[in-house]
ROKERO-689574 format. One record per residue (C-alpha): residue number from 1; residue in three letters; z, y, x. Coordinates in Angstrom, 1 decimal, decimal comma. Each point is the difference from the previous one (the first is absolute). Layout:
BEGIN
<pt num="NUM" residu="ALA" up="Z" north="Y" east="X"/>
...
This chain:
BEGIN
<pt num="1" residu="MET" up="16,2" north="-3,1" east="8,0"/>
<pt num="2" residu="LYS" up="-0,3" north="3,7" east="0,6"/>
<pt num="3" residu="LYS" up="-1,2" north="0,5" east="-3,7"/>
<pt num="4" residu="LEU" up="3,0" north="-1,8" east="-1,3"/>
<pt num="5" residu="PHE" up="2,4" north="2,1" east="2,1"/>
<pt num="6" residu="LEU" up="-1,7" north="3,3" east="-1,2"/>
<pt num="7" residu="LEU" up="0,2" north="-1,2" east="-3,6"/>
<pt num="8" residu="LEU" up="3,8" north="-0,6" east="0,4"/>
<pt num="9" residu="ILE" up="0,5" north="3,6" east="1,4"/>
<pt num="10" residu="VAL" up="-2,0" north="1,5" east="-2,9"/>
<pt num="11" residu="LEU" up="2,1" north="-1,9" east="-2,6"/>
<pt num="12" residu="LEU" up="3,3" north="1,1" east="1,6"/>
<pt num="13" residu="VAL" up="-1,1" north="3,7" east="0,0"/>
<pt num="14" residu="LEU" up="-1,1" north="-0,2" east="-3,7"/>
<pt num="15" residu="VAL" up="3,3" north="-1,7" east="-1,0"/>
<pt num="16" residu="GLY" up="2,0" north="2,7" east="1,9"/>
<pt num="17" residu="CYS" up="-2,0" north="2,8" east="-1,7"/>
<pt num="18" residu="GLY" up="0,6" north="-1,6" east="-3,4"/>
<pt num="19" residu="ASN" up="3,8" north="0,0" east="0,5"/>
<pt num="20" residu="LYS" up="0,0" north="3,7" east="0,9"/>
<pt num="21" residu="ASN" up="-1,7" north="0,9" east="-3,3"/>
<pt num="22" residu="GLU" up="2,5" north="-2,0" east="-2,2"/>
<pt num="23" residu="GLU" up="2,6" north="1,8" east="-2,1"/>
<pt num="24" residu="PRO" up="3,4" north="-0,2" east="1,7"/>
<pt num="25" residu="THR" up="2,6" north="-2,1" east="-1,9"/>
<pt num="26" residu="PRO" up="2,4" north="2,4" east="-1,6"/>
<pt num="27" residu="SER" up="3,7" north="-0,2" east="1,0"/>
<pt num="28" residu="PRO" up="2,2" north="-1,3" east="-2,8"/>
<pt num="29" residu="GLU" up="1,6" north="2,8" east="-2,1"/>
<pt num="30" residu="PRO" up="3,7" north="0,6" east="0,9"/>
<pt num="31" residu="ASP" up="2,6" north="-1,0" east="-2,6"/>
<pt num="32" residu="PRO" up="0,8" north="3,0" east="-2,2"/>
<pt num="33" residu="GLN" up="3,2" north="1,7" east="1,1"/>
<pt num="34" residu="PRO" up="2,7" north="0,4" east="-2,7"/>
<pt num="35" residu="GLU" up="0,5" north="3,5" east="-1,3"/>
<pt num="36" residu="PRO" up="3,0" north="1,7" east="1,6"/>
<pt num="37" residu="THR" up="3,2" north="-0,3" east="-2,0"/>
<pt num="38" residu="ALA" up="1,1" north="3,2" east="-1,5"/>
<pt num="39" residu="ALA" up="3,3" north="1,3" east="1,3"/>
<pt num="40" residu="ALA" up="3,0" north="-1,1" east="-2,1"/>
<pt num="41" residu="GLU" up="1,2" north="2,7" east="-2,4"/>
<pt num="42" residu="PRO" up="3,8" north="0,0" east="-0,7"/>
<pt num="43" residu="ARG" up="1,3" north="1,1" east="-3,4"/>
<pt num="44" residu="VAL" up="0,4" north="3,8" east="-0,2"/>
<pt num="45" residu="ILE" up="3,5" north="0,7" east="-1,2"/>
<pt num="46" residu="PRO" up="0,5" north="3,5" east="-1,4"/>
<pt num="47" residu="ASP" up="2,6" north="2,2" east="1,8"/>
<pt num="48" residu="ASP" up="1,4" north="0,8" east="-3,4"/>
<pt num="49" residu="ILE" up="2,2" north="-3,0" east="-0,7"/>
<pt num="50" residu="PHE" up="-0,1" north="0,8" east="-3,8"/>
<pt num="51" residu="GLU" up="-3,8" north="-0,3" east="0,1"/>
<pt num="52" residu="TRP" up="0,3" north="-3,4" east="1,7"/>
<pt num="53" residu="LEU" up="2,6" north="-1,3" east="-2,4"/>
<pt num="54" residu="ASP" up="-1,9" north="1,2" east="-3,1"/>
<pt num="55" residu="GLY" up="-0,5" north="-2,9" east="-2,4"/>
<pt num="56" residu="ASN" up="1,8" north="-3,3" east="-1,0"/>
<pt num="57" residu="TRP" up="2,1" north="-2,2" east="2,3"/>
<pt num="58" residu="GLN" up="1,5" north="-3,3" east="-1,0"/>
<pt num="59" residu="LEU" up="3,4" north="-1,3" east="1,2"/>
<pt num="60" residu="SER" up="-0,2" north="-2,9" east="2,3"/>
<pt num="61" residu="THR" up="3,0" north="-2,3" east="0,3"/>
<pt num="62" residu="ARG" up="0,6" north="-3,5" east="1,4"/>
<pt num="63" residu="SER" up="0,8" north="-1,5" east="-3,4"/>
<pt num="64" residu="GLU" up="-2,4" north="-0,8" east="-2,8"/>
<pt num="65" residu="ASP" up="2,6" north="1,1" east="-2,5"/>
<pt num="66" residu="THR" up="0,2" north="3,6" east="1,4"/>
<pt num="67" residu="ASN" up="-3,5" north="0,4" east="1,5"/>
<pt num="68" residu="MET" up="-2,2" north="2,7" east="-1,6"/>
<pt num="69" residu="THR" up="2,7" north="1,1" east="-2,4"/>
<pt num="70" residu="VAL" up="-0,1" north="3,7" east="1,0"/>
<pt num="71" residu="THR" up="-3,0" north="2,4" east="0,2"/>
<pt num="72" residu="LEU" up="0,1" north="3,3" east="1,8"/>
<pt num="73" residu="THR" up="-2,6" north="2,5" east="-1,2"/>
<pt num="74" residu="PHE" up="-0,3" north="3,0" east="2,4"/>
<pt num="75" residu="ASP" up="-1,7" north="3,2" east="-1,2"/>
<pt num="76" residu="ALA" up="-1,0" north="2,0" east="3,1"/>
<pt num="77" residu="ALA" up="-0,9" north="3,2" east="-2,0"/>
<pt num="78" residu="LEU" up="3,4" north="0,1" east="-1,7"/>
<pt num="79" residu="LYS" up="2,0" north="-1,5" east="2,9"/>
<pt num="80" residu="THR" up="1,7" north="-2,4" east="-2,4"/>
<pt num="81" residu="VAL" up="0,5" north="-3,7" east="-0,2"/>
<pt num="82" residu="LYS" up="0,6" north="-2,2" east="-3,1"/>
<pt num="83" residu="ILE" up="2,1" north="-3,1" east="0,6"/>
<pt num="84" residu="LEU" up="-0,9" north="-2,4" east="-2,8"/>
<pt num="85" residu="ARG" up="1,7" north="-3,4" east="-0,5"/>
<pt num="86" residu="ASN" up="-1,9" north="-2,8" east="-1,7"/>
<pt num="87" residu="ASP" up="2,3" north="0,3" east="-3,0"/>
<pt num="88" residu="GLY" up="-1,4" north="3,5" east="-0,6"/>
<pt num="89" residu="GLU" up="3,1" north="2,0" east="1,2"/>
<pt num="90" residu="TYR" up="-0,9" north="2,8" east="2,4"/>
<pt num="91" residu="ILE" up="1,2" north="2,9" east="2,1"/>
<pt num="92" residu="VAL" up="-2,2" north="3,0" east="1,0"/>
<pt num="93" residu="CYS" up="0,9" north="1,9" east="3,1"/>
<pt num="94" residu="ASP" up="-1,1" north="3,1" east="1,9"/>
<pt num="95" residu="MET" up="-0,6" north="-0,6" east="3,7"/>
<pt num="96" residu="GLU" up="0,6" north="2,0" east="3,1"/>
<pt num="97" residu="LEU" up="-0,7" north="-0,9" east="3,6"/>
<pt num="98" residu="ILE" up="3,1" north="-0,2" east="2,2"/>
<pt num="99" residu="ASP" up="1,0" north="-1,0" east="3,6"/>
<pt num="100" residu="SER" up="2,0" north="-3,2" east="0,5"/>
<pt num="101" residu="TYR" up="1,6" north="1,0" east="3,3"/>
<pt num="102" residu="GLU" up="-0,6" north="2,4" east="2,9"/>
<pt num="103" residu="PRO" up="-2,6" north="0,3" east="1,5"/>
<pt num="104" residu="LEU" up="-2,1" north="-1,9" east="-2,6"/>
<pt num="105" residu="LYS" up="-1,8" north="2,1" east="-2,5"/>
<pt num="106" residu="ASN" up="-1,3" north="-0,7" east="-3,5"/>
<pt num="107" residu="ASP" up="0,7" north="-3,7" east="0,0"/>
<pt num="108" residu="GLY" up="2,1" north="0,0" east="-3,2"/>
<pt num="109" residu="LEU" up="-0,3" north="0,7" east="-3,7"/>
<pt num="110" residu="LEU" up="2,6" north="1,6" east="-2,2"/>
<pt num="111" residu="PHE" up="-0,2" north="-1,4" east="-3,6"/>
<pt num="112" residu="LYS" up="1,4" north="2,6" east="-2,5"/>
<pt num="113" residu="PHE" up="0,6" north="-0,8" east="-3,6"/>
<pt num="114" residu="LYS" up="-2,6" north="1,4" east="-2,4"/>
<pt num="115" residu="GLU" up="0,1" north="-2,3" east="-3,1"/>
<pt num="116" residu="ALA" up="0,8" north="-3,5" east="-1,1"/>
<pt num="117" residu="SER" up="-0,3" north="-2,5" east="-2,8"/>
<pt num="118" residu="ASP" up="2,8" north="-0,2" east="-2,6"/>
<pt num="119" residu="PHE" up="1,6" north="-3,0" east="1,7"/>
<pt num="120" residu="PHE" up="0,7" north="1,9" east="3,2"/>
<pt num="121" residu="ILE" up="1,1" north="3,1" east="-1,8"/>
<pt num="122" residu="THR" up="2,4" north="-1,9" east="-2,3"/>
<pt num="123" residu="THR" up="1,4" north="-2,1" east="2,8"/>
<pt num="124" residu="TYR" up="0,2" north="2,6" east="2,8"/>
<pt num="125" residu="GLY" up="-0,5" north="3,4" east="-1,5"/>
<pt num="126" residu="THR" up="-2,1" north="2,7" east="1,5"/>
<pt num="127" residu="SER" up="2,0" north="1,2" east="3,0"/>
<pt num="128" residu="GLU" up="-2,4" north="0,6" east="2,9"/>
<pt num="129" residu="TYR" up="2,6" north="-1,2" east="2,4"/>
<pt num="130" residu="MET" up="0,1" north="-3,4" east="-1,6"/>
<pt num="131" residu="TYR" up="-3,8" north="-0,5" east="0,5"/>
<pt num="132" residu="GLN" up="-0,6" north="1,8" east="3,2"/>
<pt num="133" residu="SER" up="-1,3" north="-2,3" east="2,9"/>
<pt num="134" residu="TYR" up="-0,8" north="0,7" east="3,6"/>
<pt num="135" residu="MET" up="-2,7" north="-2,5" east="1,0"/>
<pt num="136" residu="GLN" up="-1,5" north="-0,6" east="3,4"/>
<pt num="137" residu="PHE" up="-3,5" north="-1,3" east="-0,2"/>
<pt num="138" residu="PHE" up="-2,5" north="-1,8" east="2,3"/>
<pt num="139" residu="THR" up="-3,5" north="-0,9" east="-0,9"/>
<pt num="140" residu="GLY" up="-3,0" north="-2,0" east="1,3"/>
<pt num="141" residu="TYR" up="-3,0" north="-2,1" east="-1,1"/>
<pt num="142" residu="PHE" up="-2,1" north="-3,1" east="0,7"/>
<pt num="143" residu="GLU" up="-3,4" north="-0,4" east="-1,6"/>
<pt num="144" residu="ASP" up="0,4" north="0,5" east="-3,8"/>
<pt num="145" residu="GLN" up="3,8" north="0,2" east="0,0"/>
<pt num="146" residu="ASP" up="2,1" north="3,1" east="0,6"/>
<pt num="147" residu="PHE" up="3,7" north="-0,5" east="0,8"/>
<pt num="148" residu="LEU" up="3,0" north="2,3" east="-0,7"/>
<pt num="149" residu="ILE" up="3,7" north="-0,5" east="0,7"/>
<pt num="150" residu="LEU" up="2,6" north="2,3" east="-1,5"/>
<pt num="151" residu="ARG" up="3,6" north="-0,1" east="1,3"/>
<pt num="152" residu="GLU" up="3,1" north="1,9" east="-1,1"/>
<pt num="153" residu="MET" up="1,2" north="2,1" east="2,9"/>
<pt num="154" residu="GLY" up="3,4" north="0,9" east="-1,4"/>
<pt num="155" residu="ASN" up="3,1" north="-2,1" east="-0,1"/>
<pt num="156" residu="GLY" up="0,1" north="-0,4" east="-3,8"/>
<pt num="157" residu="MET" up="-2,3" north="-1,2" east="-2,8"/>
<pt num="158" residu="SER" up="-1,4" north="2,2" east="-2,8"/>
<pt num="159" residu="VAL" up="-1,2" north="-1,1" east="-3,4"/>
<pt num="160" residu="ILE" up="-3,5" north="-0,3" east="1,4"/>
<pt num="161" residu="ASP" up="1,2" north="-2,4" east="2,7"/>
<pt num="162" residu="MET" up="2,5" north="-2,0" east="-2,1"/>
<pt num="163" residu="ASP" up="-2,0" north="-0,4" east="-3,2"/>
<pt num="164" residu="ALA" up="-3,5" north="1,4" east="0,0"/>
<pt num="165" residu="LEU" up="-1,0" north="-1,8" east="3,2"/>
<pt num="166" residu="GLY" up="2,3" north="-2,9" east="-0,5"/>
<pt num="167" residu="SER" up="2,7" north="0,3" east="2,7"/>
<pt num="168" residu="TYR" up="0,2" north="-2,5" east="2,8"/>
<pt num="169" residu="GLU" up="-1,6" north="-3,0" east="-1,7"/>
<pt num="170" residu="LYS" up="-3,4" north="1,8" east="0,0"/>
<pt num="171" residu="MET" up="0,1" north="1,1" east="3,6"/>
<pt num="172" residu="ALA" up="-2,6" north="-1,6" east="2,2"/>
<pt num="173" residu="GLY" up="1,6" north="0,5" east="3,4"/>
<pt num="174" residu="ASP" up="2,0" north="2,5" east="2,2"/>
<pt num="175" residu="TYR" up="1,7" north="1,3" east="-3,2"/>
<pt num="176" residu="GLY" up="-3,2" north="1,4" east="-1,3"/>
<pt num="177" residu="TRP" up="-2,3" north="-0,4" east="-3,0"/>
<pt num="178" residu="MET" up="-3,6" north="-1,0" east="0,8"/>
<pt num="179" residu="PHE" up="-3,0" north="1,1" east="-2,0"/>
<pt num="180" residu="ILE" up="-3,6" north="-1,1" east="0,2"/>
<pt num="181" residu="ARG" up="-3,2" north="1,7" east="-1,3"/>
<pt num="182" residu="THR" up="-2,9" north="-2,5" east="-0,3"/>
<pt num="183" residu="ASP" up="-3,8" north="0,1" east="-0,6"/>
<pt num="184" residu="THR" up="-0,4" north="3,2" east="1,9"/>
<pt num="185" residu="GLY" up="-3,6" north="-0,7" east="1,0"/>
<pt num="186" residu="ASN" up="0,9" north="0,3" east="3,7"/>
<pt num="187" residu="LYS" up="-1,5" north="-2,6" east="2,3"/>
<pt num="188" residu="PHE" up="1,5" north="1,0" east="3,3"/>
<pt num="189" residu="PRO" up="1,0" north="-1,8" east="2,1"/>
<pt num="190" residu="THR" up="-2,3" north="-2,9" east="-0,5"/>
<pt num="191" residu="LEU" up="0,9" north="-3,2" east="1,9"/>
<pt num="192" residu="THR" up="-2,5" north="1,1" east="2,7"/>
<pt num="193" residu="ASP" up="1,6" north="3,5" east="0,2"/>
<pt num="194" residu="ASN" up="3,4" north="-1,7" east="0,1"/>
<pt num="195" residu="GLU" up="-0,8" north="-2,1" east="3,0"/>
<pt num="196" residu="ALA" up="-1,8" north="2,8" east="1,8"/>
<pt num="197" residu="LEU" up="2,6" north="2,7" east="-0,5"/>
<pt num="198" residu="LYS" up="3,5" north="-1,6" east="-0,1"/>
<pt num="199" residu="ILE" up="2,2" north="0,2" east="3,1"/>
<pt num="200" residu="LYS" up="-0,8" north="-3,0" east="2,2"/>
<pt num="201" residu="ASP" up="2,6" north="0,3" east="2,8"/>
<pt num="202" residu="GLY" up="3,3" north="1,7" east="0,4"/>
<pt num="203" residu="LYS" up="3,2" north="0,8" east="-1,8"/>
<pt num="204" residu="PHE" up="0,4" north="2,4" east="-2,9"/>
<pt num="205" residu="TYR" up="2,1" north="0,8" east="-3,1"/>
<pt num="206" residu="ALA" up="-1,7" north="-0,7" east="-3,3"/>
<pt num="207" residu="TYR" up="0,7" north="0,1" east="-3,7"/>
<pt num="208" residu="CYS" up="-0,4" north="-3,5" east="-1,3"/>
<pt num="209" residu="TRP" up="-1,2" north="0,1" east="-3,6"/>
<pt num="210" residu="ALA" up="-0,3" north="-3,7" east="-0,5"/>
<pt num="211" residu="ARG" up="0,6" north="-3,2" east="1,9"/>
<pt num="212" residu="GLY" up="-0,4" north="-3,7" east="-0,2"/>
<pt num="213" residu="ASP" up="-2,5" north="-2,1" east="1,9"/>
<pt num="214" residu="THR" up="-1,6" north="3,4" east="0,9"/>
<pt num="215" residu="TYR" up="1,4" north="3,5" east="0,4"/>
<pt num="216" residu="LEU" up="-1,2" north="3,4" east="-1,3"/>
<pt num="217" residu="LEU" up="1,0" north="2,5" east="2,6"/>
<pt num="218" residu="GLN" up="-0,3" north="3,8" east="0,1"/>
<pt num="219" residu="LYS" up="0,7" north="1,5" east="3,4"/>
<pt num="220" residu="VAL" up="2,6" north="2,8" east="-0,1"/>
<pt num="221" residu="GLU" up="1,7" north="2,3" east="2,5"/>
<pt num="222" residu="VAL" up="3,7" north="0,3" east="0,1"/>
<pt num="223" residu="LEU" up="2,6" north="2,6" east="0,8"/>
<pt num="224" residu="GLU" up="3,1" north="-1,5" east="1,8"/>
<pt num="225" residu="GLN" up="3,0" north="2,3" east="0,1"/>
<pt num="226" residu="GLU" up="3,8" north="0,0" east="-0,4"/>
<pt num="227" residu="GLU" up="1,2" north="1,4" east="-3,3"/>
<pt num="228" residu="GLU" up="3,4" north="1,1" east="-1,2"/>
<pt num="229" residu="TRP" up="0,2" north="-1,2" east="-3,6"/>
<pt num="230" residu="TYR" up="3,7" north="0,6" east="-0,5"/>
<pt num="231" residu="GLU" up="2,7" north="1,6" east="2,1"/>
<pt num="232" residu="ASP" up="0,3" north="-2,0" east="3,2"/>
<pt num="233" residu="PHE" up="-2,5" north="-2,6" east="-1,3"/>
<pt num="234" residu="VAL" up="-3,1" north="0,0" east="2,1"/>
<pt num="235" residu="VAL" up="-2,9" north="-2,5" east="-0,5"/>
<pt num="236" residu="LYS" up="-3,0" north="-0,8" east="2,1"/>
<pt num="237" residu="ALA" up="-2,8" north="0,4" east="-2,5"/>
<pt num="238" residu="ILE" up="-3,7" north="-0,7" east="-0,2"/>
<pt num="239" residu="ARG" up="-2,1" north="2,1" east="-2,4"/>
<pt num="240" residu="VAL" up="-3,5" north="-0,8" east="-1,0"/>
<pt num="241" residu="ILE" up="-2,9" north="2,4" east="0,6"/>
<pt num="242" residu="PRO" up="-3,6" north="-0,6" east="-1,0"/>
<pt num="243" residu="ASP" up="-2,2" north="-0,9" east="3,0"/>
<pt num="244" residu="GLU" up="-2,1" north="3,1" east="0,9"/>
<pt num="245" residu="THR" up="-3,4" north="-1,6" east="0,0"/>
<pt num="246" residu="GLU" up="-2,9" north="-0,3" east="-2,5"/>
<pt num="247" residu="TYR" up="1,4" north="-3,4" east="-0,9"/>
<pt num="248" residu="LYS" up="3,6" north="1,1" east="-0,6"/>
<pt num="249" residu="TYR" up="0,0" north="-1,2" east="-3,6"/>
<pt num="250" residu="THR" up="-2,0" north="-3,1" east="0,6"/>
<pt num="251" residu="ALA" up="1,7" north="-3,4" east="0,1"/>
<pt num="252" residu="PHE" up="-1,7" north="-2,8" east="2,0"/>
<pt num="253" residu="LEU" up="0,2" north="-3,8" east="-0,6"/>
<pt num="254" residu="TYR" up="1,4" north="-2,3" east="2,7"/>
<pt num="255" residu="GLY" up="0,0" north="-3,7" east="0,3"/>
<pt num="256" residu="GLY" up="-3,0" north="-1,0" east="-2,2"/>
<pt num="257" residu="GLU" up="-2,2" north="1,2" east="-2,9"/>
<pt num="258" residu="ALA" up="2,3" north="-0,9" east="-2,9"/>
<pt num="259" residu="PHE" up="2,0" north="2,8" east="-1,6"/>
<pt num="260" residu="PRO" up="3,8" north="-0,4" east="0,5"/>
<pt num="261" residu="TYR" up="1,8" north="-1,4" east="-3,1"/>
<pt num="262" residu="ASP" up="3,4" north="1,7" east="0,6"/>
<pt num="263" residu="MET" up="-0,1" north="3,7" east="-0,9"/>
<pt num="264" residu="ARG" up="3,2" north="1,0" east="1,9"/>
<pt num="265" residu="PRO" up="-0,4" north="3,3" east="1,9"/>
<pt num="266" residu="GLY" up="2,1" north="0,8" east="3,1"/>
<pt num="267" residu="LEU" up="0,0" north="1,4" east="3,5"/>
<pt num="268" residu="VAL" up="-0,8" north="-2,4" east="2,8"/>
<pt num="269" residu="LYS" up="-0,7" north="0,1" east="3,7"/>
<pt num="270" residu="VAL" up="-3,0" north="-2,1" east="0,9"/>
<pt num="271" residu="SER" up="-1,4" north="-1,5" east="3,2"/>
<pt num="272" residu="VAL" up="-3,6" north="-1,1" east="0,0"/>
<pt num="273" residu="SER" up="-2,4" north="-1,6" east="2,5"/>
<pt num="274" residu="ASN" up="-3,7" north="-0,6" east="-0,5"/>
<pt num="275" residu="GLY" up="0,5" north="1,2" east="-3,6"/>
<pt num="276" residu="ALA" up="2,7" north="-2,6" east="-0,8"/>
<pt num="277" residu="ILE" up="3,6" north="0,6" east="-0,7"/>
<pt num="278" residu="TYR" up="2,3" north="-1,7" east="2,5"/>
<pt num="279" residu="ASP" up="3,2" north="1,8" east="-1,0"/>
<pt num="280" residu="LEU" up="1,1" north="1,9" east="-3,1"/>
<pt num="281" residu="ARG" up="3,5" north="1,4" east="-0,4"/>
<pt num="282" residu="GLU" up="1,4" north="1,4" east="-3,2"/>
<pt num="283" residu="ILE" up="1,8" north="3,4" east="0,3"/>
<pt num="284" residu="ALA" up="3,0" north="0,2" east="-2,2"/>
<pt num="285" residu="TYR" up="0,2" north="2,9" east="-2,5"/>
<pt num="286" residu="LEU" up="3,2" north="2,1" east="0,3"/>
<pt num="287" residu="GLY" up="-0,3" north="2,4" east="-2,9"/>
<pt num="288" residu="TYR" up="-0,8" north="3,7" east="-0,5"/>
<pt num="289" residu="GLY" up="-3,6" north="-0,8" east="0,9"/>
<pt num="290" residu="ALA" up="0,9" north="-1,3" east="3,5"/>
<pt num="291" residu="TYR" up="-0,3" north="-3,3" east="1,8"/>
<pt num="292" residu="ASP" up="2,3" north="-1,5" east="2,6"/>
<pt num="293" residu="GLY" up="-0,8" north="1,2" east="3,5"/>
<pt num="294" residu="GLU" up="2,5" north="-2,3" east="1,8"/>
C-alpha cells in the first residue's frame, strides 16, 4: 500500500515538471488596426480671382433648350473674357475688379468692350457704353464641378446681358446667370468628407447651388444693414460675404447622396439638426446685389 502511494506521488511530480517545460500557448495576434485617415484637404482657391476663373465655363439653365448655349472663356494673363454663343457669335471684354457696395471689396467684375463678331457690331455698333456691364460674382465648388454666378448690378441691361448671355430666359435664379466648369479632377469633398465636415447643428445662411430631393449648400456670412438707394428710400439689405474658413468655397450635400437635379442658385437660411435640414427659408433678391433683410 505504501509503495502504491509513493508511486502516485512520483507520477504527480513528473507530470508537474513536464508542464513547466512545455512552450506556452501564444496569445492570438490582435486584429490589425486601420491606417489613420489623412486629414481632408479642401480645394485651394487662388486669391487672384482671374487665376481661379481661368478656363472655360458653360452656361447652366433650367431649360434643355437654353442649357449650355453660352461658353465663357476667361484668360487670367490678359484679364479678358470671351462670351461665345453656340451659334458662333461672340464678344470679347477686358475685365476689372470692382466693389459692389460698401464695405464689400472686389466682389464684382466690370466687363468692358474689346471686340465682337460682325453680328454684334452690325446690330449694336462699337460704343463701349452699349456693351459695358457691372457684374457681381459668387463662386464655389463640389467635387469635380465648379460653380459661378454672374449678376448685373446696375438697373439696366447691356448688349452682353440682353443678347450675348440671353437676357432673362437664360437666368438660373436670383436674376443671375449660372456657369459650371466640369471634369476639374477635384475629388473633395468625398461623401465621407461631406458627412464629417458639413455643419450638423445650428442655423446659418448658405448659398444653395442646387436643390431637389437633396440640397447643395455653401455656408456664407452676411452683412445686414440699412441702405439708402434713392432719396428717402431706405431698405434693409442683406449682402453675401464668403465664409472666412478653409471651406469657404466648398458646398456640402444635405439630405442624401444623390446630386440635386434642379440647378437654381439662391440665398437661403438653413436650420439643421443631427446633419439633417428641418427648415430652409428662401431669401428674396431685391436688386443691386442685395437680398431682402426684412
